[in-house]
N, C-alpha and C positions, 0 to 999 in steps of 0.2 A: 614592720608593718605599723602604720600609724592609724590610731583609732580616731574616729570622729567624736565631736563633743557630745553627741547623743548617747553613744555607747558608754563613754566615761561617766556621764551623768547618771545613767541607769545603774551602772556598777556601783557608783557612790551611794545611790539610794538603797540598793540591795544591802550593801555593807552596813549602812546606818541602821536599817531595819533589823538586820541580823544582830548587831551589837545591842540595840535596845531590847529586843526580844530575849536575848541571852541574859542580860542583866535582870530583866523582869522575872524570868523563870528561876534564876539563881536566888534572887531575893525571896521568892515564895518558897522554894525548897529549903533554903537555909533557915527561914523563919520556922518552918516545920521541924527542922532538926534541932533548933534551939530549945524546943519544948522538951527534948530528951536530955535534960540536965543530969539525970542519973547515969546514963551511959557516958556522958562527957566527963563526969567526975570520977567514975569508977574505972573506965577503960578508954583512955584518950586515944590510943592507937586505933581501936575499932571505930570510935567516933570520927576521927579524921579520915579513916577509910570510907565510911559512909558519906562524908562530905564530898570526898573526891568522886565517889560514884554518882552523887547527885549532880555535881558539876558536869560530869561526862554525859549524864542523861539529858541535862539542859542543852548541852552542845549538840547532841544527837537530834533532839526535838527541833532545834533551830534549823539544823541542816535539812531535816525533813520538811518543815513548814515553809521555809523561805528559799533556801538555796536550790533544792532538788525539785521544786514545784514546776 
């Protein structure tokens, strides 16, 4: 099945919006985590676990806000 230019353009726009929103959310969440220097210095494993959880949260929000709308 061949897609027309309109559909491809729309998909490209959605993907671009998704990437920018994900980066925006990750930057905000990571900036918040960077404030927790005590956890980072005392328990790196827990800190990295929280960072991964924040990235997953950002991904979930992007999917809800942009993709599944």
